[in-house]
N, C-alpha and C positions, 0 to 999 in steps of 0.2 A: 584648131588652126593646123594646117598641113606644114610639113617641114620644108624649109628651104634647102636647096642644094646651092652651095656657095663654093666657087672655084676661082683659081688665078686665071686671067686670060692669057694662057701660054700657047694658044694657037690663033689662027687668023680669025675664026669664027667667033670665039669668045672675046677677042680684043675688039672686033666689030661691034659686038653686043655691048661692051663697056663704052665704046665710043658713042654709040646710039643713045644710051641712057644719058651720058654726060651731055651730049648736045641737045637733047629734048629738054633736060632740066636747066641748062644754062646756055641758051642759044647765042647770047651775045659773045660767048667764049668758045663757040663751036670749034672743034679741032678736026684736022684731017686724020687719016689712019696712020700717017707717019708721025704726026704730033702724039697720037696715042701710043704708038711704039716707044717713042722717046720717053713719055711719062712712065711706061712700064718698066723701063731701065732704071729710073730714079726713084720711083714710089712704089708702095705697096698697092696693087690694084686687085679688086675681086669683082666678080659678077654673080648675081643671085638669080635663081630660076625656081619656080614652083612647078615641079614636073619639068616640062619643056618649055614653059612660058617664062619669058624674061620679066624679071620683077624690079631690079635695081642694080646698083653697084656701089663700090666704096673706093676712096682713095685715102691713103694713109701716108703723109709726108713725114719723113724721118727728120730728126734734128739737123740743123744746118748751122754753119758758122759757130761751131763750139757752144751751141745753146742746148738746152734740154727741153725745147719747145717742139712739139709734135702736132701736126695739123690733121684732124680726123674729119672726113667729109663722107656722109651716107646720102645716097640719092635713091629714091623710090619713085617709080613712074606713078603719075596721078591715079590711075585706075586701081593701083594696088595699095594706096595709102589707107590708113585707119585700120589695118589688119594685123599690126604688130610687126611687120617686116622692117620697118625703120629701127624699131627697138632692137631687133636681132643684129641688123647690119651695124648699127651705132656700138652696141655691145662688142661686137667683134673687133671694130675698129679702135675702141678703147682699150682692149686687152692688147692688141698689137702696139698701140702707143705705149703702154706700160712696159711690154717687152723691150722696146727700143729705149727704155730709161726716161721716159717723159716726166719732167717735173712740172711742166706747163703744157695744157692741152688747149688748142685753139681750133676755130672752125671758120670757114669763110662761105658766105651765103650772098646770092644775088638779092639785092634789096627788094625786088618785086616778087620774090619767092615767099609769100606770107606764111605758107604752110611750113617751109623749112625754118623760117624765123621762129615761129611758135614751137616747133619741135625742139630747136636749140634752147630757147628760153625755158621751156618745160624741164629740160635736163640740166639745168644750172649754168648755162652760158650767159654771159653778160657782154653787151656791146662795148668794144674798145675802140673801134674806128669805123667811120663811114667815108667812103671815098670813090672817086672815079679815076681810072687810069689815065695817063697822059693822052690827050687827043680823043678821048671817048666821053660819053655822056652818061653811059650806064653806071648805076650806083652799086657799090659792093659794101658788105658789112663784115668786119672781122669781130669774132667773138671769142671770149676766153672762158674756160670752165672755172668757176669759183669753188 
């Protein structure tokens, strides 16, 4: 297996790559480039490349409201799944969560993303909530690492 090059999206090109992966994996929550910029200010974002080929991205949401809960989300484009890239991205996100002092680690998955749900469950996450946001019909699943 080749080595991924993982970078923070600190320029327009990489931020657009992060936005692209996010929007492909979770189209109901597609965001504009301005939305992605705002996320980059609040969260730890990374993009992953195999050589020059975009493979995936991560989001690590730090604890909020005096909790020790960190959300880790790893996304891999469909054509690159099953090659260990999700493992690497998830592992990095988990390390970052621990650096942030996480006592609880959660993730959020689009309910229709069966690959993502299988991946999370394989790694010890259990469902804690299934919901739709107000005014929407799309279902989301929050999971917690046991």
